[in-house]
C-alpha positions as protocol buffer text, in pm:
chain_id: "A"
residue {
  index: 1
  type: UNK
  ca { x: -5897 y: 13143 z: 21114 }
}
residue {
  index: 2
  type: UNK
  ca { x: -5951 y: 13071 z: 20745 }
}
residue {
  index: 3
  type: UNK
  ca { x: -6122 y: 12744 z: 20659 }
}
residue {
  index: 4
  type: UNK
  ca { x: -5952 y: 12501 z: 20421 }
}
residue {
  index: 5
  type: UNK
  ca { x: -6130 y: 12285 z: 20168 }
}
residue {
  index: 6
  type: UNK
  ca { x: -6028 y: 11944 z: 20045 }
}
residue {
  index: 7
  type: UNK
  ca { x: -6030 y: 11852 z: 19679 }
}
residue {
  index: 8
  type: UNK
  ca { x: -5938 y: 11562 z: 19455 }
}
residue {
  index: 9
  type: UNK
  ca { x: -5976 y: 11393 z: 19121 }
}
residue {
  index: 10
  type: UNK
  ca { x: -6234 y: 11119 z: 19065 }
}
residue {
  index: 11
  type: UNK
  ca { x: -6003 y: 10825 z: 19136 }
}
residue {
  index: 12
  type: UNK
  ca { x: -5842 y: 10992 z: 19438 }
}
residue {
  index: 13
  type: UNK
  ca { x: -5484 y: 10959 z: 19316 }
}
residue {
  index: 14
  type: UNK
  ca { x: -5452 y: 11340 z: 19324 }
}
residue {
  index: 15
  type: UNK
  ca { x: -5569 y: 11521 z: 19636 }
}
residue {
  index: 16
  type: UNK
  ca { x: -5511 y: 11864 z: 19781 }
}
residue {
  index: 17
  type: UNK
  ca { x: -5614 y: 12112 z: 20045 }
}
residue {
  index: 18
  type: UNK
  ca { x: -5677 y: 12477 z: 19962 }
}
residue {
  index: 19
  type: UNK
  ca { x: -5751 y: 12797 z: 20149 }
}
residue {
  index: 20
  type: UNK
  ca { x: -6118 y: 12885 z: 20108 }
}
residue {
  index: 21
  type: UNK
  ca { x: -6031 y: 13239 z: 20005 }
}
residue {
  index: 22
  type: UNK
  ca { x: -6120 y: 13247 z: 19637 }
}
residue {
  index: 23
  type: UNK
  ca { x: -6107 y: 13582 z: 19455 }
}
residue {
  index: 24
  type: UNK
  ca { x: -6303 y: 13505 z: 19137 }
}
residue {
  index: 25
  type: UNK
  ca { x: -6549 y: 13240 z: 19015 }
}
residue {
  index: 26
  type: UNK
  ca { x: -6639 y: 13231 z: 18645 }
}
residue {
  index: 27
  type: UNK
  ca { x: -6838 y: 13005 z: 18417 }
}
residue {
  index: 28
  type: UNK
  ca { x: -6649 y: 13028 z: 18088 }
}
residue {
  index: 29
  type: UNK
  ca { x: -6847 y: 12939 z: 17775 }
}
residue {
  index: 30
  type: UNK
  ca { x: -6570 y: 12995 z: 17516 }
}
residue {
  index: 31
  type: UNK
  ca { x: -6523 y: 12734 z: 17245 }
}
residue {
  index: 32
  type: UNK
  ca { x: -6186 y: 12630 z: 17388 }
}
residue {
  index: 33
  type: UNK
  ca { x: -6329 y: 12570 z: 17737 }
}
residue {
  index: 34
  type: UNK
  ca { x: -6609 y: 12365 z: 17582 }
}
residue {
  index: 35
  type: UNK
  ca { x: -6344 y: 12144 z: 17422 }
}
residue {
  index: 36
  type: UNK
  ca { x: -6131 y: 12130 z: 17740 }
}
residue {
  index: 37
  type: UNK
  ca { x: -6428 y: 12024 z: 17953 }
}
residue {
  index: 38
  type: UNK
  ca { x: -6627 y: 11826 z: 17699 }
}
residue {
  index: 39
  type: UNK
  ca { x: -6927 y: 12020 z: 17828 }
}
residue {
  index: 40
  type: UNK
  ca { x: -7107 y: 12353 z: 17790 }
}
residue {
  index: 41
  type: UNK
  ca { x: -6861 y: 12547 z: 18006 }
}
residue {
  index: 42
  type: UNK
  ca { x: -6593 y: 12528 z: 18271 }
}
residue {
  index: 43
  type: UNK
  ca { x: -6652 y: 12644 z: 18629 }
}
residue {
  index: 44
  type: UNK
  ca { x: -6321 y: 12785 z: 18748 }
}
residue {
  index: 45
  type: UNK
  ca { x: -6227 y: 12952 z: 19073 }
}
residue {
  index: 46
  type: UNK
  ca { x: -5923 y: 13176 z: 19102 }
}
residue {
  index: 47
  type: UNK
  ca { x: -5699 y: 13180 z: 19410 }
}
residue {
  index: 48
  type: UNK
  ca { x: -5355 y: 13298 z: 19512 }
}
residue {
  index: 49
  type: UNK
  ca { x: -5081 y: 13070 z: 19376 }
}
residue {
  index: 50
  type: UNK
  ca { x: -4966 y: 12967 z: 19725 }
}
residue {
  index: 51
  type: UNK
  ca { x: -5317 y: 12876 z: 19850 }
}
residue {
  index: 52
  type: UNK
  ca { x: -5277 y: 12505 z: 19774 }
}
residue {
  index: 53
  type: UNK
  ca { x: -5111 y: 12217 z: 19956 }
}
residue {
  index: 54
  type: UNK
  ca { x: -5084 y: 11897 z: 19756 }
}
residue {
  index: 55
  type: UNK
  ca { x: -5165 y: 11592 z: 19972 }
}
residue {
  index: 56
  type: UNK
  ca { x: -5115 y: 11311 z: 19722 }
}
residue {
  index: 57
  type: UNK
  ca { x: -5034 y: 11262 z: 19356 }
}
residue {
  index: 58
  type: UNK
  ca { x: -4879 y: 11593 z: 19256 }
}
residue {
  index: 59
  type: UNK
  ca { x: -4647 y: 11383 z: 19036 }
}
residue {
  index: 60
  type: UNK
  ca { x: -4956 y: 11240 z: 18861 }
}
residue {
  index: 61
  type: UNK
  ca { x: -5074 y: 11583 z: 18744 }
}
residue {
  index: 62
  type: UNK
  ca { x: -5027 y: 11635 z: 18371 }
}
residue {
  index: 63
  type: UNK
  ca { x: -5072 y: 11965 z: 18194 }
}
residue {
  index: 64
  type: UNK
  ca { x: -5169 y: 12065 z: 17843 }
}
residue {
  index: 65
  type: UNK
  ca { x: -5096 y: 12421 z: 17731 }
}
residue {
  index: 66
  type: UNK
  ca { x: -5283 y: 12531 z: 17417 }
}
residue {
  index: 67
  type: UNK
  ca { x: -5016 y: 12650 z: 17171 }
}
residue {
  index: 68
  type: UNK
  ca { x: -5012 y: 13028 z: 17130 }
}
residue {
  index: 69
  type: UNK
  ca { x: -5273 y: 13088 z: 17401 }
}
residue {
  index: 70
  type: UNK
  ca { x: -5278 y: 13145 z: 17776 }
}
residue {
  index: 71
  type: UNK
  ca { x: -5512 y: 12848 z: 17804 }
}
residue {
  index: 72
  type: UNK
  ca { x: -5426 y: 12528 z: 17986 }
}
residue {
  index: 73
  type: UNK
  ca { x: -5574 y: 12220 z: 18145 }
}
residue {
  index: 74
  type: UNK
  ca { x: -5424 y: 12013 z: 18422 }
}
residue {
  index: 75
  type: UNK
  ca { x: -5556 y: 11665 z: 18489 }
}
residue {
  index: 76
  type: UNK
  ca { x: -5491 y: 11341 z: 18676 }
}
residue {
  index: 77
  type: UNK
  ca { x: -5298 y: 11101 z: 18452 }
}
residue {
  index: 78
  type: UNK
  ca { x: -5503 y: 10808 z: 18587 }
}
residue {
  index: 79
  type: UNK
  ca { x: -5864 y: 10927 z: 18557 }
}
residue {
  index: 80
  type: UNK
  ca { x: -5829 y: 11239 z: 18341 }
}
residue {
  index: 81
  type: UNK
  ca { x: -6023 y: 11463 z: 18580 }
}
residue {
  index: 82
  type: UNK
  ca { x: -5940 y: 11832 z: 18598 }
}
residue {
  index: 83
  type: UNK
  ca { x: -5727 y: 11948 z: 18891 }
}
residue {
  index: 84
  type: UNK
  ca { x: -5585 y: 12288 z: 18994 }
}
residue {
  index: 85
  type: UNK
  ca { x: -5303 y: 12452 z: 18801 }
}
residue {
  index: 86
  type: UNK
  ca { x: -5105 y: 12771 z: 18789 }
}
residue {
  index: 87
  type: UNK
  ca { x: -5220 y: 13018 z: 18522 }
}
residue {
  index: 88
  type: UNK
  ca { x: -4986 y: 13088 z: 18231 }
}
residue {
  index: 89
  type: UNK
  ca { x: -4904 y: 13429 z: 18378 }
}
residue {
  index: 90
  type: UNK
  ca { x: -4832 y: 13272 z: 18718 }
}
residue {
  index: 91
  type: UNK
  ca { x: -5061 y: 13522 z: 18890 }
}
residue {
  index: 92
  type: UNK
  ca { x: -5345 y: 13283 z: 18976 }
}
residue {
  index: 93
  type: UNK
  ca { x: -5410 y: 12928 z: 19080 }
}
residue {
  index: 94
  type: UNK
  ca { x: -5704 y: 12808 z: 18872 }
}
residue {
  index: 95
  type: UNK
  ca { x: -5922 y: 12557 z: 19054 }
}
residue {
  index: 96
  type: UNK
  ca { x: -6189 y: 12354 z: 18872 }
}
residue {
  index: 97
  type: UNK
  ca { x: -6491 y: 12395 z: 19102 }
}
residue {
  index: 98
  type: UNK
  ca { x: -6599 y: 12034 z: 19052 }
}
residue {
  index: 99
  type: UNK
  ca { x: -6275 y: 11910 z: 19206 }
}
residue {
  index: 100
  type: UNK
  ca { x: -6364 y: 12065 z: 19545 }
}
residue {
  index: 101
  type: UNK
  ca { x: -6527 y: 11856 z: 19818 }
}
residue {
  index: 102
  type: UNK
  ca { x: -6696 y: 12155 z: 19983 }
}
residue {
  index: 103
  type: UNK
  ca { x: -6857 y: 12491 z: 19915 }
}
residue {
  index: 104
  type: UNK
  ca { x: -6627 y: 12776 z: 19813 }
}
residue {
  index: 105
  type: UNK
  ca { x: -6646 y: 13112 z: 19990 }
}
residue {
  index: 106
  type: UNK
  ca { x: -6795 y: 13277 z: 19679 }
}
residue {
  index: 107
  type: UNK
  ca { x: -7069 y: 13187 z: 19431 }
}
residue {
  index: 108
  type: UNK
  ca { x: -7026 y: 13210 z: 19054 }
}
residue {
  index: 109
  type: UNK
  ca { x: -6993 y: 13577 z: 18960 }
}
residue {
  index: 110
  type: UNK
  ca { x: -7066 y: 13565 z: 18589 }
}
residue {
  index: 111
  type: UNK
  ca { x: -7085 y: 13377 z: 18262 }
}
residue {
  index: 112
  type: UNK
  ca { x: -6800 y: 13487 z: 18037 }
}
residue {
  index: 113
  type: UNK
  ca { x: -6775 y: 13445 z: 17659 }
}
residue {
  index: 114
  type: UNK
  ca { x: -7153 y: 13410 z: 17660 }
}
residue {
  index: 115
  type: UNK
  ca { x: -7172 y: 13476 z: 17285 }
}
residue {
  index: 116
  type: UNK
  ca { x: -6979 y: 13150 z: 17229 }
}
residue {
  index: 117
  type: UNK
  ca { x: -7210 y: 12940 z: 17448 }
}
residue {
  index: 118
  type: UNK
  ca { x: -7321 y: 12602 z: 17315 }
}
residue {
  index: 119
  type: UNK
  ca { x: -7632 y: 12627 z: 17098 }
}
residue {
  index: 120
  type: UNK
  ca { x: -7806 y: 12371 z: 17322 }
}
residue {
  index: 121
  type: UNK
  ca { x: -7711 y: 12527 z: 17659 }
}
residue {
  index: 122
  type: UNK
  ca { x: -8041 y: 12702 z: 17744 }
}
residue {
  index: 123
  type: UNK
  ca { x: -8247 y: 12399 z: 17638 }
}
residue {
  index: 124
  type: UNK
  ca { x: -8046 y: 12190 z: 17883 }
}
residue {
  index: 125
  type: UNK
  ca { x: -8094 y: 12438 z: 18169 }
}
residue {
  index: 126
  type: UNK
  ca { x: -8470 y: 12446 z: 18103 }
}
residue {
  index: 127
  type: UNK
  ca { x: -8513 y: 12068 z: 18062 }
}
residue {
  index: 128
  type: UNK
  ca { x: -8673 y: 11825 z: 18310 }
}
residue {
  index: 129
  type: UNK
  ca { x: -8484 y: 11748 z: 18630 }
}
residue {
  index: 130
  type: UNK
  ca { x: -8443 y: 11414 z: 18807 }
}
residue {
  index: 131
  type: UNK
  ca { x: -8261 y: 11314 z: 19127 }
}
residue {
  index: 132
  type: UNK
  ca { x: -8103 y: 11023 z: 18939 }
}
residue {
  index: 133
  type: UNK
  ca { x: -8145 y: 10854 z: 18603 }
}
residue {
  index: 134
  type: UNK
  ca { x: -8491 y: 10905 z: 18447 }
}
residue {
  index: 135
  type: UNK
  ca { x: -8721 y: 10607 z: 18481 }
}
């Protein structure tokens, strides 16, 4: 029997359950994904479109489609956190990895659009690490 994972936004208004049967896991470093995430990259998993069951707040999911591109972002209207959405082609359900409450069945496979990565990305990966805020 296939395990399901729970997921949600930060405030909990939007929650879902998804089959832990992901097909792809990419870190995308393109300039658009940097803008969408406000960070160095997005961490997106790809699943079959019917893999999700919305538990709460499906009506609170808002979507922004970048004009002229097959690029989108879905988010909770309350807290703004990224939540799953159907790709523009309709072939995949795109799941922001950070919205999951458990470990997906696959690890990240690659870093795509590496040539567009943020100029400060490697410095951040190599910087000091703390379990909380630095003292």
